[in-house]
C-alpha positions as CSV (number, residue, x, y, z in Angstrom):
1,M,-108.9,139.8,-49.4
2,A,-108.2,138.4,-52.8
3,G,-104.6,137.5,-53.7
4,R,-102.7,137.6,-57.0
5,G,-104.3,135.2,-59.5
6,S,-107.7,135.4,-57.8
7,R,-110.9,135.3,-59.8
8,Y,-112.2,138.3,-58.0
9,F,-112.6,141.5,-60.0
10,M,-110.0,144.2,-59.4
11,L,-111.5,147.7,-59.7
12,R,-109.7,150.0,-62.0
13,R,-110.6,153.5,-63.3
14,K,-109.0,153.3,-66.7
15,A,-111.0,154.0,-69.8
16,D,-109.7,154.4,-73.4
17,A,-109.5,158.0,-74.6
18,N,-112.3,157.4,-77.2
19,Q,-114.8,155.8,-74.8
20,K,-116.6,158.9,-73.8
21,A,-117.3,159.9,-77.4
22,I,-118.4,156.4,-78.4
23,V,-120.8,156.2,-75.4
24,E,-122.3,159.6,-76.2
25,A,-122.9,158.6,-79.8
26,L,-124.6,155.4,-78.8
27,E,-126.8,157.2,-76.3
28,A,-127.7,159.7,-78.9
29,V,-129.3,157.0,-81.1
30,G,-131.2,155.5,-78.2
31,A,-128.9,152.8,-76.8
32,R,-128.6,152.3,-73.1
33,I,-125.1,152.0,-71.8
34,Y,-123.8,150.3,-68.7
35,D,-120.1,151.1,-67.9
36,L,-118.2,148.1,-66.9
37,S,-114.7,149.5,-67.4
38,A,-113.9,149.6,-63.7
39,C,-114.3,145.8,-63.4
40,G,-111.0,144.8,-65.0
41,A,-110.3,141.0,-65.3
42,G,-110.9,141.1,-69.0
43,I,-114.5,142.2,-68.7
44,P,-115.7,144.3,-71.7
45,D,-115.8,148.1,-71.3
46,I,-119.5,148.5,-71.7
47,A,-122.7,146.6,-72.0
48,V,-125.1,148.0,-74.6
49,L,-128.8,147.6,-74.7
50,K,-129.4,148.2,-78.4
51,P,-131.9,150.9,-79.5
52,N,-134.4,148.2,-80.5
53,K,-134.6,147.5,-76.7
54,R,-134.4,143.7,-77.3
55,D,-130.8,142.9,-77.9
56,V,-127.8,143.3,-75.6
57,L,-124.1,143.1,-76.6
58,F,-120.8,143.9,-75.0
59,M,-118.3,146.3,-76.4
60,E,-114.6,146.4,-75.8
61,I,-113.4,149.9,-76.8
62,K,-109.9,150.2,-78.1
63,T,-107.9,153.1,-79.5
64,A,-106.7,152.9,-83.1
65,K,-103.6,150.9,-82.1
66,G,-104.8,149.2,-79.0
67,A,-104.6,145.5,-78.8
68,L,-106.6,142.9,-76.7
69,R,-104.8,141.5,-73.7
70,D,-104.8,137.7,-73.2
71,S,-107.2,138.2,-70.2
72,Q,-109.7,140.0,-72.5
73,I,-109.5,137.3,-75.2
74,E,-110.2,134.6,-72.6
75,A,-113.0,136.6,-70.9
76,H,-114.8,137.4,-74.2
77,E,-114.8,133.8,-75.5
78,G,-118.4,132.7,-76.1
79,W,-120.0,136.0,-75.4
80,P,-121.4,138.6,-77.8
81,V,-118.4,141.0,-77.6
82,V,-117.6,143.4,-80.3
83,V,-114.3,145.3,-80.4
84,V,-114.8,148.9,-81.6
85,R,-112.3,151.6,-82.3
86,T,-114.5,154.4,-83.7
87,I,-117.9,155.9,-83.4
88,D,-118.9,154.5,-86.8
89,E,-117.9,150.9,-85.8
90,A,-119.9,151.3,-82.5
91,L,-123.0,152.5,-84.4
92,A,-122.7,149.8,-87.0
93,A,-122.5,147.2,-84.2
94,V,-125.9,148.3,-82.9
95,G,-127.4,148.4,-86.4
96,V,-127.3,152.2,-86.9
97,R,-125.7,153.8,-89.9
98,A,-123.5,156.8,-89.2
């Protein structure tokens, strides 16, 4: 069993209040979504296969006043992670105008 400070992922079931609406909007424009929010350990909330079916990016979904934790900043470094707070921001990140 993994102890405190372990590199193993801790499962959690917490998603930001706006995640469902953002995921639904992305799916409506043809993006494929993989929910990673249960992983924890700073892993972004979702992986997004863009509607063009060639590009993948990761999204960290935050509420209007939500801030990144240190673990998230560290885990996101060097990866194509976009922090989004609204449906419009999420759509823009995949190249779709709202």
